[in-house]
All heavy atoms as an XYZ file, in Angstrom:
701
protein
N       0.862     -1.176      0.024
C      -0.001     -0.035     -0.030
C       0.918      1.230      0.026
O       1.866      1.326      0.773
C      -0.892     -0.062      1.229
C      -1.788      1.161      1.321
S      -3.078      1.012      2.538
C      -2.234      0.843      4.103
N       0.544      2.178     -0.879
C       1.329      3.410     -0.914
C       0.405      4.568     -1.264
O      -0.743      4.386     -1.641
C       2.442      3.278     -1.977
O       1.844      3.113     -3.254
N       0.888      5.809     -1.061
C       0.164      6.995     -1.345
C       0.641      7.577     -2.690
O       1.812      7.496     -2.919
C       0.364      8.022     -0.207
O      -0.063      7.459      0.996
C      -0.450      9.292     -0.462
N      -0.311      8.115     -3.444
C       0.110      8.755     -4.689
C      -0.806     10.002     -4.958
O      -1.892     10.082     -4.405
C       0.017      7.771     -5.873
O       0.745      8.336     -6.978
C      -1.376      7.461     -6.294
N      -0.332     10.862     -5.770
C      -1.104     12.036     -6.203
C      -1.382     11.937     -7.757
O      -0.464     11.588     -8.478
C      -0.354     13.358     -5.874
O      -0.074     13.282     -4.498
C      -1.166     14.511     -6.256
N      -2.560     12.249     -8.134
C      -2.944     12.239     -9.558
C      -4.003     13.330     -9.739
O      -4.651     13.775     -8.801
C      -3.539     10.800     -9.884
C      -3.854     10.637    -11.347
C      -4.755     10.496     -9.082
C      -4.223      9.213    -11.768
N      -4.122     13.839    -10.965
C      -5.238     14.821    -11.187
C      -6.554     14.061    -11.248
O      -6.630     12.896    -11.633
C      -5.000     15.677    -12.422
O      -5.184     14.847    -13.632
C      -3.676     16.337    -12.489
N      -7.649     14.786    -10.908
C      -9.011     14.178    -10.984
C      -9.261     13.775    -12.379
O      -9.806     12.693    -12.618
C      -9.991     15.168    -10.468
C     -11.394     14.644    -10.444
C     -11.797     13.726     -9.417
C     -12.296     14.940    -11.400
C     -13.029     13.183     -9.374
C     -13.591     14.345    -11.368
C     -13.910     13.488    -10.379
N      -8.916     14.590    -13.338
C      -9.143     14.266    -14.753
C      -8.411     13.032    -15.199
O      -8.945     12.227    -16.003
C      -8.859     15.426    -15.658
C      -9.859     16.549    -15.497
O     -10.964     16.392    -14.965
N      -9.599     17.746    -16.061
N      -7.190     12.831    -14.743
C      -6.441     11.613    -15.059
C      -7.099     10.382    -14.464
O      -7.228      9.309    -15.121
C      -5.016     11.684    -14.514
C      -4.143     12.664    -15.252
C      -2.735     12.825    -14.526
O      -2.703     12.980    -13.324
N      -1.730     12.898    -15.374
N      -7.611     10.548    -13.197
C      -8.294      9.418    -12.566
C      -9.615      9.070    -13.299
O      -9.839      7.857    -13.553
C      -8.586      9.796    -11.135
C      -9.119      8.655    -10.248
C      -8.119      7.561    -10.069
C      -9.538      9.222     -8.911
N     -10.333     10.074    -13.720
C     -11.622      9.822    -14.493
C     -11.265      9.204    -15.858
O     -12.019      8.368    -16.347
C     -12.388     11.102    -14.568
C     -12.968     11.628    -13.296
C     -13.850     10.635    -12.623
N     -15.144     10.636    -13.352
C     -16.217      9.995    -13.009
N     -16.262      9.297    -11.873
N     -17.322     10.005    -13.755
N     -10.234      9.705    -16.512
C      -9.877      9.132    -17.805
C      -9.516      7.725    -17.694
O      -9.890      6.877    -18.546
C      -8.681      9.940    -18.418
C      -8.264      9.460    -19.801
C      -7.190     10.325    -20.309
C      -6.755      9.773    -21.740
N      -5.571     10.554    -22.274
N      -8.757      7.293    -16.627
C      -8.443      5.928    -16.446
C      -9.748      5.152    -16.240
O      -9.927      4.087    -16.873
C      -7.553      5.730    -15.175
C      -7.236      4.358    -14.706
C      -6.400      3.633    -15.744
C      -6.651      4.364    -13.338
N     -10.637      5.610    -15.392
C     -11.921      4.899    -15.173
C     -12.652      4.727    -16.491
O     -13.147      3.634    -16.816
C     -12.767      5.624    -14.184
C     -14.085      5.002    -13.950
C     -15.117      6.122    -13.604
C     -16.546      5.648    -13.764
N     -17.119      5.907    -15.075
N     -12.741      5.824    -17.257
C     -13.510      5.786    -18.550
C     -12.878      4.857    -19.565
O     -13.540      4.458    -20.507
C     -13.669      7.180    -19.090
C     -14.590      8.056    -18.244
O     -15.342      7.482    -17.391
O     -14.495      9.308    -18.363
N     -11.582      4.578    -19.455
C     -10.859      3.716    -20.348
C     -11.046      2.257    -20.063
O     -10.728      1.388    -20.926
C      -9.347      4.085    -20.393
O      -9.131      5.337    -20.784
N     -11.517      1.905    -18.841
C     -11.610      0.499    -18.451
C     -12.733     -0.166    -19.263
O     -13.776      0.466    -19.544
C     -11.928      0.450    -16.966
C     -10.799      0.787    -16.062
C     -11.350      0.962    -14.630
C      -9.699     -0.233    -16.074
N     -12.577     -1.412    -19.587
C     -13.624     -2.188    -20.259
C     -14.854     -2.343    -19.404
O     -14.773     -2.270    -18.160
C     -12.965     -3.581    -20.472
C     -11.526     -3.480    -20.133
C     -11.345     -2.240    -19.348
N     -15.986     -2.563    -20.034
C     -17.227     -2.767    -19.295
C     -17.049     -3.906    -18.311
O     -16.393     -4.918    -18.584
C     -18.390     -3.172    -20.305
C     -18.852     -1.990    -21.139
O     -18.542     -0.843    -20.757
O     -19.503     -2.220    -22.121
N     -17.590     -3.763    -17.121
C     -17.564     -4.768    -16.121
C     -16.312     -4.692    -15.199
O     -16.238     -5.471    -14.263
N     -15.397     -3.736    -15.466
C     -14.189     -3.655    -14.689
C     -14.493     -3.270    -13.271
O     -13.783     -3.740    -12.359
C     -13.269     -2.627    -15.297
O     -12.811     -3.110    -16.603
N     -15.435     -2.404    -12.997
C     -15.744     -2.000    -11.592
C     -16.120     -3.272    -10.809
O     -15.713     -3.468     -9.661
C     -16.859     -0.970    -11.529
C     -16.581      0.380    -12.183
S     -15.233      1.278    -11.340
C     -14.053      1.317    -12.668
N     -16.975     -4.108    -11.385
C     -17.374     -5.331    -10.743
C     -16.193     -6.277    -10.532
O     -16.053     -6.890     -9.518
C     -18.542     -5.989    -11.466
C     -19.797     -5.198    -11.430
C     -20.988     -5.954    -11.958
N     -22.134     -5.153    -12.152
C     -22.876     -4.553    -11.267
N     -22.542     -4.650    -10.035
N     -23.914     -3.835    -11.566
N     -15.371     -6.382    -11.576
C     -14.245     -7.303    -11.484
C     -13.225     -6.882    -10.379
O     -12.788     -7.663     -9.547
C     -13.418     -7.270    -12.809
O     -14.336     -7.767    -13.861
C     -12.203     -8.164    -12.793
N     -13.033     -5.530    -10.298
C     -12.082     -5.069     -9.288
C     -12.700     -5.281     -7.925
O     -12.064     -5.773     -6.985
C     -11.801     -3.503     -9.485
C     -10.990     -3.347    -10.791
C     -11.069     -2.907     -8.300
C     -10.911     -1.974    -11.256
N     -14.031     -4.984     -7.751
C     -14.696     -5.157     -6.453
C     -14.614     -6.651     -6.048
O     -14.299     -6.911     -4.889
C     -16.145     -4.683     -6.551
N     -14.925     -7.526     -6.956
C     -14.962     -8.934     -6.623
C     -13.562     -9.397     -6.195
O     -13.395    -10.069     -5.215
C     -15.405     -9.756     -7.846
C     -15.472    -11.216     -7.547
C     -15.976    -12.007     -8.793
C     -15.851    -13.459     -8.538
N     -16.152    -14.249     -9.722
N     -12.517     -9.076     -6.953
C     -11.158     -9.543     -6.709
C     -10.550     -8.931     -5.472
O      -9.660     -9.513     -4.887
C     -10.334     -9.369     -7.900
C     -10.664    -10.416     -9.025
O     -10.775    -11.536     -8.758
N     -10.860     -9.858    -10.227
N     -11.004     -7.724     -5.083
C     -10.472     -7.133     -3.893
C     -11.430     -7.179     -2.701
O     -11.180     -6.575     -1.711
C     -10.141     -5.647     -4.217
C      -9.100     -5.405     -5.321
C      -8.908     -3.883     -5.507
C      -7.764     -6.096     -4.920
N     -12.463     -7.975     -2.916
C     -13.484     -8.194     -1.884
C     -14.025     -6.837     -1.301
O     -14.061     -6.621     -0.147
C     -12.922     -9.023     -0.709
C     -13.974     -9.628      0.186
O     -15.087     -9.814     -0.273
O     -13.692     -9.776      1.429
N     -14.479     -5.980     -2.256
C     -15.098     -4.743     -1.954
C     -16.427     -4.549     -2.565
O     -16.766     -5.306     -3.515
C     -14.173     -3.621     -2.574
C     -12.747     -3.470     -2.017
C     -12.012     -2.491     -2.888
C     -12.751     -2.987     -0.556
N     -17.241     -3.700     -2.057
C     -18.533     -3.374     -2.617
C     -18.275     -2.589     -3.955
O     -17.366     -1.729     -3.994
C     -19.318     -2.525     -1.672
C     -20.664     -2.085     -2.194
O     -20.782     -1.377     -3.149
N     -21.747     -2.554     -1.516
N     -19.032     -2.860     -5.011
C     -18.757     -2.184     -6.260
C     -18.933     -0.665     -6.147
O     -18.188      0.082     -6.769
C     -19.620     -2.755     -7.400
C     -21.082     -2.399     -7.228
C     -19.153     -2.334     -8.763
N     -19.819     -0.207     -5.258
C     -19.974      1.201     -5.088
C     -18.719      1.887     -4.393
O     -18.399      3.030     -4.662
C     -21.215      1.553     -4.300
C     -22.518      1.262     -5.032
C     -22.655      1.966     -6.377
O     -22.145      3.176     -6.473
O     -23.231      1.399     -7.311
N     -18.017      1.085     -3.619
C     -16.826      1.578     -3.028
C     -15.755      1.805     -4.065
O     -15.036      2.783     -4.122
C     -16.275      0.563     -1.949
O     -17.330      0.408     -0.868
C     -14.994      0.985     -1.373
N     -15.656      0.875     -5.035
C     -14.741      1.045     -6.187
C     -15.110      2.260     -6.994
O     -14.286      3.074     -7.389
C     -14.731     -0.230     -7.039
C     -13.777     -0.048     -8.228
C     -14.189     -1.444     -6.242
N     -16.404      2.429     -7.291
C     -16.869      3.642     -8.020
C     -16.527      4.909     -7.245
O     -16.160      5.941     -7.876
C     -18.366      3.473     -8.301
C     -18.691      2.433     -9.397
C     -20.114      2.462     -9.779
N     -20.367      1.508    -10.824
C     -21.143      0.457    -10.651
N     -21.783      0.232     -9.545
N     -21.262     -0.415    -11.663
N     -16.683      4.906     -5.957
C     -16.341      6.074     -5.141
C     -14.886      6.404     -5.286
O     -14.467      7.594     -5.239
C     -16.743      5.812     -3.672
C     -18.220      5.825     -3.416
O     -18.974      6.251     -4.284
N     -18.610      5.371     -2.302
N     -14.046      5.372     -5.443
C     -12.593      5.646     -5.586
C     -12.354      6.453     -6.848
O     -11.390      7.284     -6.887
C     -11.919      4.244     -5.706
C     -10.405      4.325     -5.714
C      -9.715      4.275     -4.497
C      -9.653      4.323     -6.889
C      -8.314      4.271     -4.443
C      -8.269      4.368     -6.845
C      -7.589      4.307     -5.641
O      -6.211      4.344     -5.581
N     -13.141      6.253     -7.901
C     -12.932      6.991     -9.105
C     -13.816      8.267     -9.175
O     -14.043      8.788    -10.250
C     -13.240      6.051    -10.262
C     -12.218      4.992    -10.515
C     -12.439      3.728    -10.070
C     -11.047      5.312    -11.125
C     -11.511      2.770    -10.209
C     -10.063      4.323    -11.275
C     -10.299      3.034    -10.823
N     -14.292      8.718     -8.006
C     -14.951     10.051     -7.966
C     -16.485      9.880     -7.737
O     -17.132     10.945     -7.686
N     -17.024      8.730     -7.570
C     -18.415      8.536     -7.269
C     -18.689      9.037     -5.854
O     -17.771      9.313     -5.052
N     -19.973      9.190     -5.562
C     -20.366      9.741     -4.263
C     -21.562      8.943     -3.669
O     -22.411      9.551     -3.052
C     -20.719     11.177     -4.354
C     -19.504     12.031     -4.764
C     -19.858     13.480     -4.872
C     -18.463     14.081     -5.273
N     -18.498     15.461     -5.469
N     -21.561      7.614     -3.819
C     -22.617      6.756     -3.244
C     -22.106      6.227     -1.894
O     -21.511      5.126     -1.840
C     -22.996      5.683     -4.212
C     -24.148      4.837     -3.717
O     -24.472      4.873     -2.469
N     -24.786      4.080     -4.533
N     -22.321      6.928     -0.823
C     -21.817      6.573      0.465
C     -22.898      5.768      1.237
O     -22.629      5.247      2.338
C     -21.316      7.743      1.234
C     -20.124      8.414      0.560
C     -20.267      9.665     -0.034
C     -18.970      7.746      0.341
C     -19.274     10.275     -0.702
C     -17.927      8.302     -0.345
C     -18.089      9.566     -0.875
O     -17.019     10.160     -1.556
N     -24.072      5.606      0.686
C     -25.080      4.782      1.352
C     -24.720      3.280      1.091
O     -24.808      2.475      1.984
C     -26.483      5.037      0.805
C     -26.998      6.390      1.261
C     -28.434      6.636      0.791
O     -29.159      5.684      0.533
O     -28.788      7.843      0.638
N     -24.339      2.950     -0.166
C     -24.034      1.557     -0.490
C     -22.501      1.290     -0.521
O     -22.079      0.177     -0.312
C     -24.565      1.236     -1.888
C     -26.096      1.269     -1.923
O     -26.744      0.969     -0.840
O     -26.641      1.685     -2.924
N     -21.731      2.305     -0.700
C     -20.261      2.170     -0.750
C     -19.585      2.940      0.342
O     -20.225      3.790      1.014
N     -18.305      2.656      0.570
C     -17.572      3.325      1.578
C     -16.704      4.430      0.993
O     -16.377      4.397     -0.173
C     -16.637      2.322      2.329
C     -17.454      1.235      3.075
C     -16.480      0.353      3.747
C     -17.253     -0.746      4.500
N     -16.432     -1.701      5.171
N     -16.190      5.316      1.885
C     -15.171      6.288      1.482
C     -13.918      5.481      1.315
O     -13.604      4.624      2.150
C     -15.039      7.364      2.596
S     -13.846      8.636      2.186
N     -13.084      5.850      0.414
C     -11.940      4.973      0.098
C     -10.597      5.732      0.263
O      -9.593      5.293     -0.290
C     -12.045      4.438     -1.344
C     -13.100      3.358     -1.386
C     -12.304      5.534     -2.356
N     -10.568      6.757      1.008
C      -9.299      7.449      1.295
C      -8.761      8.252      0.140
O      -7.572      8.158     -0.175
N      -9.686      8.940     -0.516
C      -9.172      9.926     -1.490
C      -9.471     11.297     -0.957
O     -10.456     11.594     -0.267
C      -9.905      9.744     -2.873
C     -11.367     10.098     -2.858
C      -9.691      8.359     -3.434
C     -12.014     10.148     -4.238
N      -8.557     12.197     -1.233
C      -8.580     13.540     -0.785
C      -8.513     14.528     -2.035
O      -7.522     14.422     -2.758
C      -7.425     13.858      0.231
C      -7.402     12.801      1.291
N      -8.252     12.812      2.412
C      -6.593     11.787      1.422
C      -7.969     11.804      3.149
N      -6.995     11.118      2.595
N      -9.504     15.373     -2.182
C      -9.556     16.252     -3.360
C      -9.128     17.663     -2.915
O      -9.498     18.155     -1.865
C     -10.955     16.264     -3.911
C     -11.551     14.956     -4.391
C     -13.050     15.103     -4.643
C     -10.828     14.497     -5.608
N      -8.305     18.266     -3.817
C      -7.938     19.667     -3.635
C      -8.159     20.340     -4.953
O      -7.759     19.884     -5.996
C      -6.476     19.731     -3.288
C      -5.957     21.093     -2.951
C      -4.495     21.047     -2.581
O      -4.075     20.236     -1.841
O      -3.748     22.019     -3.055
N      -8.930     21.510     -4.892
C      -9.232     22.209     -6.144
C      -7.993     22.676     -6.796
O      -6.932     22.966     -6.176
C     -10.123     23.405     -5.823
C     -11.485     23.037     -5.344
C     -12.363     24.288     -5.179
O     -11.877     25.439     -5.157
N     -13.656     24.082     -4.950
N      -8.037     22.677     -8.172
C      -6.930     23.139     -8.948
C      -7.144     22.839    -10.411
O      -8.247     22.379    -10.789
N      -6.154     23.105    -11.220
C      -6.313     22.834    -12.718
C      -6.430     21.332    -12.993
O      -6.101     20.521    -12.130
C      -4.979     23.416    -13.289
C      -3.998     23.450    -12.105
C      -4.848     23.643    -10.853
N      -7.002     21.041    -14.122
C      -7.195     19.632    -14.602
C      -8.080     18.854    -13.649
O      -7.876     17.694    -13.423
C      -5.816     18.980    -14.762
C      -5.897     17.820    -15.774
O      -6.846     17.842    -16.598
O      -4.994     16.997    -15.729
N      -9.122     19.534    -13.128
C     -10.091     18.917    -12.239
C      -9.680     18.889    -10.741
O     -10.389     18.387     -9.904
N      -8.502     19.351    -10.516
C      -7.993     19.321     -9.105
C      -7.039     18.147     -8.901
O      -6.771     17.336     -9.746
N      -6.505     18.160     -7.711
C      -5.564     17.151     -7.317
C      -6.189     16.073     -6.427
O      -6.964     16.514     -5.565
C      -4.350     17.721     -6.602
C      -3.640     18.792     -7.459
C      -3.380     16.685     -6.119
C      -3.012     18.243     -8.713
N      -5.952     14.820     -6.651
C      -6.477     13.795     -5.825
C      -5.311     13.062     -5.173
O      -4.348     12.606     -5.810
C      -7.258     12.701     -6.670
C      -7.778     11.639     -5.835
C      -8.385     13.418     -7.431
N      -5.327     12.989     -3.830
C      -4.289     12.202     -3.102
C      -4.960     10.933     -2.724
O      -6.046     10.909     -2.029
C      -3.818     12.946     -1.863
C      -2.694     12.196     -1.165
C      -2.132     12.860     -0.026
O      -2.021     14.138     -0.099
O      -1.795     12.239      0.985
N      -4.396      9.798     -3.121
C      -4.947      8.457     -2.811
C      -4.114      7.884     -1.732
O      -2.885      7.697     -1.832
C      -4.802      7.582     -4.068
C      -5.570      8.129     -5.326
C      -5.189      7.365     -6.605
C      -7.045      8.128     -5.121
N      -4.771      7.560     -0.609
C      -4.114      6.905      0.543
C      -3.660      5.480      0.263
O      -2.749      4.936      0.801
C      -5.012      6.891      1.753
C      -5.243      8.253      2.313
O      -4.535      9.201      2.012
O      -6.229      8.384      3.000
N      -4.348      4.760     -0.653
C      -4.127      3.389     -1.005
C      -4.212      3.253     -2.514
O      -5.241      3.543     -3.022
C      -5.143      2.518     -0.260
C      -4.834      0.978     -0.467
O      -4.115      0.619     -1.476
O      -5.397      0.258      0.315
N      -3.180      2.739     -3.137
C      -3.171      2.659     -4.640
C      -3.627      1.307     -5.120
O      -3.492      1.105     -6.343
C      -1.788      3.042     -5.173
O      -0.847      2.195     -4.618
C      -1.422      4.493     -4.832
N      -4.091      0.500     -4.282
C      -4.410     -0.866     -4.751
C      -5.423     -0.872     -5.859
O      -5.205     -1.552     -6.906
C      -4.935     -1.755     -3.535
O      -3.969     -1.687     -2.497
C      -5.202     -3.143     -3.967
N      -6.528     -0.111     -5.739
C      -7.522     -0.133     -6.819
C      -6.926      0.523     -8.052
O      -7.171      0.026     -9.170
C      -8.804      0.642     -6.348
C      -9.461     -0.112     -5.162
C      -9.758      0.903     -7.496
C     -10.637      0.624     -4.526
N      -6.212      1.596     -7.898
C      -5.574      2.268     -9.028
C      -4.620      1.253     -9.792
O      -4.677      1.121    -11.012
C      -4.751      3.461     -8.583
C      -3.920      4.199     -9.682
C      -4.851      4.901    -10.648
C      -2.983      5.195     -9.022
N      -3.831      0.536     -9.082
C      -2.845     -0.402     -9.665
C      -3.596     -1.574    -10.377
O      -3.262     -2.025    -11.470
C      -1.907     -1.004     -8.596
C      -0.955      0.030     -8.074
C      -0.227     -0.443     -6.821
O      -0.330     -1.578     -6.430
O       0.462      0.446     -6.209
N      -4.671     -2.033     -9.757
C      -5.511     -3.011    -10.361
C      -6.102     -2.556    -11.671
O      -6.048     -3.278    -12.731
C      -6.614     -3.516     -9.425
C      -7.120     -4.896     -9.694
C      -6.666     -5.990     -9.017
C      -8.013     -5.125    -10.780
C      -7.132     -7.268     -9.325
C      -8.437     -6.342    -11.086
C      -8.112     -7.434    -10.327
O      -8.475     -8.677    -10.674
N      -6.660     -1.361    -11.664
C      -7.224     -0.744    -12.890
C      -6.152     -0.615    -14.018
O      -6.364     -0.911    -15.226
C      -7.839      0.550    -12.582
N      -5.006     -0.164    -13.609
C      -3.920     -0.048    -14.567
C      -3.462     -1.375    -15.154
O      -3.231     -1.463    -16.341
C      -2.728      0.663    -13.932
C      -2.937      2.120    -13.623
C      -1.897      2.787    -12.800
O      -1.275      2.118    -11.995
N      -1.690      4.051    -12.964
N      -3.496     -2.405    -14.310
C      -3.142     -3.726    -14.813
C      -4.192     -4.241    -15.783
O      -3.839     -4.898    -16.783
C      -3.000     -4.708    -13.615
N      -5.441     -3.960    -15.549
C      -6.518     -4.350    -16.468
C      -6.269     -3.684    -17.827
O      -6.323     -4.342    -18.881
C      -7.907     -4.001    -15.912
C      -8.254     -4.897    -14.762
C      -8.970     -4.059    -17.025
C      -9.544     -4.521    -13.996
N      -5.918     -2.398    -17.822
C      -5.697     -1.695    -19.040
C      -4.431     -2.172    -19.791
O      -4.410     -2.182    -21.037
C      -5.558     -0.196    -18.820
C      -6.846      0.500    -18.484
C      -6.564      2.003    -18.166
C      -7.823      0.430    -19.578
N      -3.483     -2.715    -19.062
C      -2.290     -3.196    -19.654
C      -2.482     -4.622    -20.127
O      -1.626     -5.234    -20.762
C      -1.119     -3.234    -18.677
C      -0.642     -1.802    -18.309
C       0.297     -1.723    -17.138
O       0.746     -2.821    -16.709
O       0.596     -0.616    -16.716
N      -3.691     -5.170    -19.884
C      -4.026     -6.519    -20.388
C      -3.503     -7.656    -19.608
O      -3.421     -8.793    -20.105
N      -3.108     -7.429    -18.396
C      -2.535     -8.493    -17.581
C      -3.792     -9.353    -17.116
O      -4.670     -8.921    -16.447
C      -1.852     -8.002    -16.344
C      -0.605     -7.261    -16.763
C       0.198     -6.690    -15.533
C       1.336     -5.908    -15.957
N       2.038     -5.245    -14.923
N      -3.755    -10.569    -17.502
C      -4.888    -11.471    -17.262
C      -4.918    -12.054    -15.874
O      -5.982    -12.249    -15.306
C      -4.923    -12.715    -18.286
C      -4.953    -12.242    -19.690
C      -6.280    -11.620    -20.043
C      -6.334    -11.284    -21.520
N      -7.336    -10.380    -21.856
N      -3.782    -12.306    -15.279
C      -3.715    -12.921    -13.935
C      -3.235    -11.950    -12.880
O      -2.249    -12.168    -12.272
C      -2.852    -14.131    -14.028
O      -1.544    -13.815    -14.390
N      -4.003    -10.900    -12.698
C      -3.645     -9.880    -11.679
C      -4.000    -10.428    -10.331
O      -5.061    -10.908    -10.080
C      -4.425     -8.537    -11.964
C      -4.042     -7.521    -10.919
C      -4.155     -8.095    -13.347
N      -3.012    -10.392     -9.426
C      -3.249    -10.834     -8.023
C      -2.875     -9.712     -7.065
O      -1.744     -9.312     -6.955
C      -2.353    -12.069     -7.794
C      -2.676    -13.323     -8.619
C      -3.994    -13.866     -8.299
O      -4.432    -13.875     -7.174
N      -4.693    -14.342     -9.349
N      -3.879     -9.213     -6.408
C      -3.746     -8.226     -5.347
C      -4.449     -8.676     -4.116
O      -5.477     -9.348     -4.204
C      -4.266     -6.809     -5.771
C      -3.370     -6.129     -6.823
C      -3.647     -6.262     -8.137
C      -2.292     -5.383     -6.396
C      -2.868     -5.589     -9.107
C      -1.504     -4.732     -7.317
C      -1.767     -4.847     -8.650
N      -4.019     -8.213     -2.986
C      -4.660     -8.568     -1.746
C      -4.830     -7.316     -0.955
O      -3.955     -6.437     -0.954
C      -3.896     -9.561     -0.938
C      -3.537    -10.817     -1.721
N      -4.524    -11.802     -1.892
C      -2.515    -11.226     -2.431
C      -4.019    -12.773     -2.679
N      -2.794    -12.433     -3.008
N      -5.897     -7.137     -0.188
C      -6.135     -6.028      0.685
C      -5.160     -6.046      1.822
O      -4.744     -7.031      2.255
C      -7.545     -6.013      1.273
C      -8.517     -5.459      0.286
O      -8.130     -4.972     -0.791
N      -9.766     -5.576      0.678
């Protein structure tokens, strides 16, 4: 687990580039609620999903997002890179 900083627009672009069903795949493989994964990418459904340790700061390019845990980000990047056997653990 590590912390990283990314722009909000970069995070949304990554989410929008993922194939259909990726949110569910990430949620299943990381044993998370799918709404929690969506919240990681900027969603705001806190009734069904949890807050995931993202911190937003206003600024250019949608603002800056500090991610306390990059596991979901790394999993999404691995999906985009076409890695079939991604293994991550909470």
